[in-house]
C-alpha positions as CSV (number, residue, x, y, z in Angstrom):
1,M,-44.6,92.9,24.9
2,P,-42.6,91.0,27.5
3,D,-38.8,91.4,27.2
4,A,-38.6,87.6,27.3
5,P,-41.4,85.0,28.0
6,A,-41.3,83.9,31.6
7,P,-40.3,80.2,32.0
8,R,-42.8,80.0,34.9
9,L,-46.0,81.8,35.3
10,H,-47.6,82.5,38.7
11,R,-51.3,81.5,38.6
12,P,-52.5,84.5,40.5
13,V,-50.8,86.9,38.1
14,V,-52.3,85.1,35.0
15,S,-55.7,85.1,36.7
16,A,-55.4,88.8,37.3
17,I,-54.4,89.5,33.7
18,L,-57.5,87.6,32.4
19,Q,-59.8,89.3,34.9
20,A,-58.4,92.7,33.9
21,L,-59.0,92.0,30.2
22,L,-62.5,90.8,30.9
23,T,-63.2,94.0,32.8
24,I,-61.8,96.2,30.1
25,F,-63.3,94.5,27.0
26,G,-66.4,93.0,28.5
27,Q,-67.5,95.9,30.7
28,G,-65.8,98.9,29.0
29,A,-63.6,99.9,31.9
30,H,-60.6,102.1,31.4
31,A,-57.4,100.1,31.1
32,E,-55.3,102.5,33.1
33,R,-57.7,102.5,36.0
34,V,-58.0,98.7,36.0
35,V,-54.2,98.2,36.0
36,D,-53.6,100.8,38.7
37,E,-56.4,99.3,40.9
38,T,-55.2,95.8,40.5
39,L,-51.6,96.7,41.4
40,R,-52.8,98.7,44.4
41,H,-54.5,95.6,45.8
42,Q,-51.4,93.4,45.2
43,P,-48.7,95.0,47.3
44,K,-46.9,91.6,47.8
45,W,-46.2,91.1,44.1
46,G,-42.6,91.4,43.2
47,A,-41.3,93.8,40.5
48,R,-41.3,91.0,37.9
49,D,-44.9,90.0,38.4
50,R,-46.0,93.6,38.5
51,R,-44.2,94.3,35.2
52,L,-45.6,91.1,33.6
53,F,-49.1,92.0,34.6
54,A,-49.0,95.6,33.4
55,T,-47.1,94.9,30.2
56,S,-49.4,92.0,29.3
57,V,-52.6,93.9,29.8
58,Y,-51.4,97.0,27.9
59,E,-50.0,95.0,25.0
60,L,-53.2,93.0,24.7
61,V,-55.3,96.1,24.8
62,R,-53.1,97.5,22.0
63,W,-53.3,94.3,19.9
64,W,-56.6,92.8,21.0
65,R,-58.3,92.5,17.6
66,R,-55.2,91.0,16.0
67,E,-54.8,88.5,18.8
68,A,-58.5,87.6,18.7
69,W,-58.0,86.8,15.0
70,R,-55.0,84.6,15.9
71,A,-57.1,82.8,18.5
72,G,-60.0,82.3,16.1
73,V,-62.4,84.5,18.0
74,P,-64.9,86.5,15.9
75,D,-65.1,90.3,16.5
76,D,-68.6,90.1,17.9
77,R,-67.4,87.8,20.7
78,A,-64.2,89.6,21.5
79,I,-65.7,92.8,22.8
80,G,-68.9,93.4,24.8
81,P,-71.4,91.2,26.6
82,A,-70.5,88.1,24.6
83,L,-67.0,88.1,26.0
84,D,-66.5,85.6,28.7
85,S,-63.5,84.3,30.8
86,G,-63.0,81.3,28.4
87,I,-62.6,83.5,25.4
88,T,-60.4,85.9,27.2
89,A,-58.1,83.1,28.2
90,R,-58.0,81.8,24.6
91,I,-57.0,85.2,23.3
92,W,-54.3,85.7,26.0
93,A,-53.0,82.2,25.3
94,A,-52.7,82.8,21.6
95,W,-50.7,86.0,22.2
96,W,-48.5,84.4,24.8
97,Q,-47.6,81.5,22.5
98,A,-46.9,83.9,19.7
99,E,-44.4,85.6,22.1
100,G,-42.7,82.3,22.7
101,G,-44.3,81.5,26.0
102,T,-45.7,78.2,27.1
103,V,-49.4,78.1,28.2
104,P,-49.7,76.5,31.6
105,A,-51.6,73.2,31.7
106,W,-54.0,74.5,34.4
107,L,-55.4,77.2,32.1
108,E,-58.7,76.0,30.8
109,L,-59.3,77.2,27.2
110,A,-62.8,77.6,25.8
111,S,-63.7,75.9,22.6
112,V,-64.3,78.8,20.3
113,P,-65.2,78.4,16.6
114,P,-62.6,79.8,14.2
115,A,-63.1,83.2,12.5
116,G,-62.7,83.6,8.7
117,N,-61.5,81.0,6.3
118,D,-57.9,80.8,7.3
119,P,-57.3,77.6,9.3
120,A,-54.0,78.9,10.7
121,H,-55.5,82.2,11.8
122,D,-52.2,83.8,10.9
123,P,-52.5,87.7,11.2
124,A,-50.5,88.0,8.1
125,H,-53.6,86.8,6.2
126,A,-55.9,89.1,8.0
127,P,-57.3,92.4,6.6
128,P,-55.2,95.5,7.2
129,A,-57.5,96.8,10.0
130,V,-57.2,93.5,11.8
131,R,-53.4,93.4,11.5
132,A,-53.3,96.9,12.8
133,S,-55.8,96.0,15.5
134,L,-58.2,98.8,14.7
135,P,-62.0,98.9,14.3
136,D,-62.8,99.0,10.6
137,W,-64.5,102.5,10.8
138,L,-61.5,104.0,12.5
139,D,-59.0,102.5,10.0
140,A,-61.1,104.0,7.2
141,A,-61.3,107.4,9.0
142,G,-57.5,107.5,9.5
143,A,-56.9,106.6,5.8
144,A,-59.4,109.4,4.7
145,A,-57.7,111.9,7.0
146,T,-54.0,111.2,6.2
147,G,-54.1,109.5,2.8
148,P,-50.9,107.7,1.8
149,G,-49.3,108.6,5.1
150,W,-51.8,106.5,7.1
151,P,-49.9,103.2,7.2
152,T,-46.9,105.0,8.7
153,L,-48.9,106.9,11.2
154,R,-51.0,103.8,12.1
155,D,-47.8,101.9,12.8
156,A,-46.4,104.7,14.9
157,L,-49.6,104.9,17.0
158,N,-49.4,101.2,17.7
159,H,-46.1,101.4,19.5
160,P,-45.6,102.5,23.1
161,A,-45.0,106.2,23.5
162,E,-41.8,107.8,24.7
163,V,-41.7,109.3,28.2
164,W,-41.1,113.1,27.9
165,L,-40.3,115.6,30.6
166,R,-40.5,119.4,30.5
167,A,-37.9,121.2,32.6
168,N,-39.5,123.9,34.7
169,S,-37.7,127.0,33.6
170,L,-38.8,128.8,36.8
171,K,-36.5,126.5,38.7
172,T,-33.9,124.9,36.5
173,T,-32.6,124.3,33.0
174,P,-32.6,121.1,30.9
175,A,-28.9,120.6,31.5
176,H,-29.1,121.0,35.3
177,L,-32.1,118.7,35.3
178,V,-30.2,116.0,33.4
179,T,-27.5,116.2,36.1
180,A,-30.0,116.1,38.9
181,L,-31.8,113.1,37.5
182,A,-28.5,111.3,36.9
183,A,-27.8,111.6,40.6
184,E,-31.0,109.8,41.2
185,G,-30.1,107.0,38.8
186,I,-32.5,108.3,36.1
187,T,-31.2,108.8,32.6
188,A,-32.8,111.6,30.6
189,V,-31.6,112.9,27.2
190,A,-32.1,116.5,26.2
191,E,-33.9,116.7,22.8
192,P,-34.2,120.4,22.2
193,A,-36.2,121.4,19.2
194,P,-37.6,124.8,18.0
195,G,-41.0,123.9,19.4
196,H,-39.9,122.4,22.7
197,P,-36.6,123.7,24.0
198,D,-37.1,122.4,27.5
199,A,-37.9,118.8,26.5
200,L,-36.1,115.8,27.9
201,R,-36.6,112.1,26.9
202,L,-36.5,109.5,29.5
203,V,-34.2,106.6,28.5
204,P,-35.3,103.9,29.6
205,R,-38.8,104.2,31.0
206,R,-39.0,104.1,34.8
207,P,-41.3,105.2,37.6
208,L,-40.9,108.9,38.6
209,A,-43.3,109.3,41.5
210,S,-40.5,109.1,44.0
211,S,-38.1,111.4,42.2
212,A,-36.7,114.2,44.4
213,A,-36.5,116.5,41.4
214,L,-40.2,115.9,40.7
215,R,-41.2,116.6,44.3
216,A,-39.1,119.8,44.1
217,G,-41.0,121.0,41.1
218,W,-38.1,120.9,38.7
219,F,-40.0,119.1,35.9
220,E,-43.4,117.8,34.7
221,V,-44.1,114.8,32.6
222,Q,-45.4,116.2,29.3
223,D,-45.2,114.9,25.8
224,A,-42.9,116.8,23.5
225,G,-45.7,117.6,21.1
226,S,-47.9,118.9,23.9
227,Q,-45.0,121.2,24.8
228,E,-45.4,123.0,21.5
229,I,-48.9,124.2,22.2
230,A,-48.3,126.8,25.0
231,P,-45.5,128.6,23.0
232,F,-47.8,128.6,20.0
233,L,-50.1,130.9,21.9
234,Q,-47.1,133.4,22.1
235,P,-47.8,134.5,25.7
236,Q,-46.1,137.6,27.0
237,P,-45.3,138.6,30.6
238,G,-48.0,140.8,32.2
239,E,-50.9,139.6,30.1
240,V,-54.2,138.1,31.1
241,I,-54.1,134.6,29.8
242,I,-57.0,132.1,30.1
243,D,-56.7,128.3,29.7
244,S,-60.4,127.6,29.4
245,C,-60.3,123.8,29.2
246,A,-57.4,123.3,31.6
247,G,-58.0,119.7,32.6
248,A,-55.0,118.4,34.5
249,G,-53.2,121.7,33.8
250,G,-50.0,120.7,32.1
251,K,-50.3,123.5,29.6
252,S,-51.3,126.0,32.3
253,L,-48.1,125.2,34.1
254,H,-46.1,125.6,30.9
255,L,-47.8,129.0,30.2
256,A,-46.9,130.2,33.7
257,A,-43.2,129.3,33.1
258,L,-43.2,131.0,29.7
259,I,-44.4,134.3,31.2
260,G,-41.9,134.0,34.0
261,N,-44.7,134.1,36.6
262,R,-45.5,137.7,35.6
263,G,-49.2,138.3,34.6
264,R,-52.5,136.8,35.4
265,L,-53.1,133.2,34.4
266,L,-56.6,131.8,34.9
267,A,-57.3,128.0,34.5
268,L,-60.9,127.0,34.0
269,D,-62.5,123.5,33.9
270,I,-65.8,121.8,34.5
271,H,-64.2,119.4,37.0
272,P,-63.3,121.1,40.3
273,W,-61.2,118.1,41.4
274,K,-58.9,118.6,38.4
275,L,-58.4,122.2,39.3
276,A,-57.6,121.3,42.9
277,A,-54.9,118.9,41.7
278,L,-53.6,121.7,39.4
279,E,-53.3,124.0,42.3
280,K,-51.0,121.5,44.1
281,R,-48.9,121.1,41.1
282,A,-48.6,124.8,40.6
283,A,-47.5,125.3,44.2
284,R,-44.8,122.6,43.7
285,A,-43.6,124.3,40.6
286,G,-43.3,127.7,42.3
287,I,-46.0,129.3,40.3
288,T,-47.8,132.3,41.9
289,C,-49.6,133.9,38.9
290,L,-52.1,131.1,38.5
291,Q,-55.7,131.2,39.7
292,T,-58.4,128.6,39.0
293,A,-62.2,128.8,38.6
294,P,-64.6,125.9,38.0
295,L,-66.9,126.2,35.0
296,T,-70.0,125.2,37.0
297,S,-72.2,128.1,35.7
298,P,-72.5,130.0,32.4
299,D,-72.2,133.2,34.5
300,T,-68.4,132.4,34.8
301,L,-67.9,132.9,31.0
302,K,-70.1,135.9,31.0
303,R,-68.1,137.7,33.7
304,L,-64.9,136.9,31.8
305,A,-66.1,138.1,28.4
306,G,-63.6,140.4,26.7
307,T,-60.9,140.0,29.4
308,A,-58.3,137.7,27.9
309,D,-55.2,138.9,26.0
310,R,-54.7,135.3,25.0
311,L,-57.0,132.3,25.3
312,L,-56.1,128.6,25.0
313,I,-58.9,126.2,24.2
314,D,-57.4,122.7,24.6
315,A,-60.7,121.2,23.4
316,P,-62.2,117.9,24.4
317,C,-61.5,115.5,21.6
318,S,-61.3,111.9,20.5
319,G,-57.8,111.5,21.8
320,L,-56.7,109.6,18.7
321,G,-53.4,111.4,18.7
322,V,-52.4,109.8,22.0
323,L,-53.4,106.2,21.2
324,R,-49.9,105.2,22.1
325,R,-50.6,106.2,25.7
326,H,-54.3,105.2,25.8
327,P,-54.7,102.3,23.4
328,D,-58.2,101.4,24.8
329,T,-59.5,104.6,23.3
330,K,-59.9,102.9,19.9
331,W,-62.2,100.3,21.4
332,K,-64.4,102.8,23.2
333,L,-64.7,105.5,20.6
334,T,-67.7,105.3,18.2
335,R,-68.8,107.4,15.3
336,E,-71.7,108.6,17.4
337,A,-69.3,109.7,20.2
338,L,-67.1,111.4,17.6
339,D,-70.1,113.3,16.2
340,H,-71.0,114.4,19.8
341,L,-67.5,115.7,20.4
342,I,-67.5,117.7,17.2
343,R,-70.8,119.4,18.2
344,L,-69.2,120.1,21.6
345,Q,-66.1,121.6,20.0
346,D,-68.2,124.0,17.9
347,E,-70.1,125.0,21.0
348,I,-66.9,125.6,23.0
349,L,-65.3,127.6,20.2
350,E,-68.4,129.8,19.9
351,T,-68.9,130.5,23.6
352,H,-65.3,130.6,24.8
353,S,-64.0,132.8,22.0
354,R,-66.0,135.6,23.6
355,L,-63.4,135.8,26.4
356,V,-60.9,137.3,24.0
357,K,-60.3,141.1,24.0
358,P,-60.3,143.0,20.7
359,G,-56.9,142.3,19.1
360,G,-56.4,139.3,21.3
361,T,-55.2,135.8,20.4
362,L,-57.0,132.4,20.5
363,V,-55.4,129.0,20.1
364,Y,-57.6,126.0,19.5
365,A,-55.8,122.7,20.1
366,T,-56.7,119.0,20.1
367,C,-54.8,115.7,20.5
368,S,-56.3,114.4,17.3
369,F,-55.2,114.0,13.7
370,L,-58.8,114.0,12.2
371,P,-59.6,117.1,10.1
372,G,-63.2,116.9,11.3
373,E,-62.0,117.8,14.8
374,N,-59.4,120.2,13.7
375,A,-59.3,122.4,10.5
376,S,-62.9,121.8,9.8
377,R,-63.9,123.1,13.2
378,I,-61.9,126.3,12.7
379,H,-63.2,126.9,9.2
380,T,-66.8,126.3,10.4
381,F,-66.2,128.8,13.3
382,L,-64.9,131.4,10.9
383,E,-67.8,131.0,8.5
384,H,-70.2,131.7,11.4
385,Q,-68.5,134.9,12.5
386,P,-69.0,138.4,11.2
387,A,-66.7,139.1,8.2
388,G,-63.3,140.2,9.5
389,A,-64.0,139.4,13.1
390,W,-61.2,136.8,13.3
391,T,-58.1,136.1,11.2
392,L,-56.5,132.6,11.0
393,E,-52.8,133.3,11.5
394,E,-51.4,129.7,11.5
395,E,-52.3,126.1,11.7
396,R,-50.0,123.3,12.6
397,L,-50.5,119.5,12.6
398,L,-47.9,117.5,14.5
399,L,-47.5,113.8,13.7
400,P,-45.1,111.3,15.3
401,E,-41.9,110.6,13.4
402,P,-40.2,107.6,15.1
403,S,-37.1,108.0,12.9
404,R,-36.4,111.3,14.6
405,P,-36.1,111.1,18.4
406,A,-36.9,114.8,18.9
407,A,-40.1,114.4,16.8
408,N,-41.3,111.0,18.1
409,H,-44.1,112.6,20.0
410,D,-47.9,112.3,20.0
411,A,-50.2,113.8,17.3
412,F,-51.6,117.3,17.9
413,Y,-53.3,120.0,16.0
414,M,-53.3,123.7,16.8
415,A,-54.6,126.8,15.2
416,R,-53.9,130.4,16.2
417,L,-56.5,133.1,15.5
418,R,-56.4,136.9,16.0
419,A,-59.5,138.9,17.0
420,A,-60.1,142.1,15.1
421,R,-59.3,145.4,16.9
422,R,-62.0,147.9,17.5
423,P,-62.2,150.6,14.8
């Protein structure tokens, strides 16, 4: 939310906020893309207006259902084709007033019938899912998944995430990186923990694109919880390691650093453009052991069968563990989409596991806290394998702990399996 309500609002900025919200909630656009695209087309905006625009959009994306309740807008008119510019303005105005701001007289507010029986529309009187600004089905799924711990987790996921960095051990140490960033006016605090010894926490948040240390490949932006996944694979120098759902490649880069650039690291993904971006990041980081290959044909997996000492499957998932970073996920995800993801996870586990050598290691990971995407997928996989073909060595579920700075990371699940050796 804004640090302090602005005494004067510029009409173009408010208009851009309302249009962004209409695009996100009325047309299903991704919030990050809408914000980035808007700011790109407004180069003359000052820092205050840019910050006001981005913060307002993200906070309303995070708290949209709660603020719709405050504004007296029914759920079925707050998201989807029924949403119009008048309703969007009314929801924004309700939020802005609650933050202590004054709604400008030139803003025309639609006459929207109140929701529920509470004439004040105070969120304190709303159902828990409304107060937490979650769809009912997702609130129920979270409660079923985490039990008594759900209110605490739900609250943690509704607050902006910390910005975490990973010091690139091929080029620097956390202590040296702290000093280098301080010389650039950037404050980072080392938060070493057993699972992420190279993690730094940025205090306060600030843009990093122009950082000389970043351009030199001294660090990557990577959540502290995410930094625990590559070590969980227990990679060793000289091994053949495959990251079969590499995506943007943050974990591939981490694996390369962990093996000291010694071995063969292969990053696979169905999107060639992501692999191209990974290659540039790897060059910046001084990584020479990394190769990439697009998964555009089943023949790629067939050629790689039985070649990996260690395999990382960072599976496509709901992304519910990173709601703090992508709050619009909760408005786009449906039960049907979740069921599709679960079927895809089973398929990937079945086909990609064939890349592992006898005696090799597989780690399956997601950024979700739902057992249906996590432990249930592993147990289903094991049930469909020949007896003794795989052994589950360890499972780990990471949840954010705001009271502990070093553990205030996103939510992740990981499971490590060992393939049987040949007789």
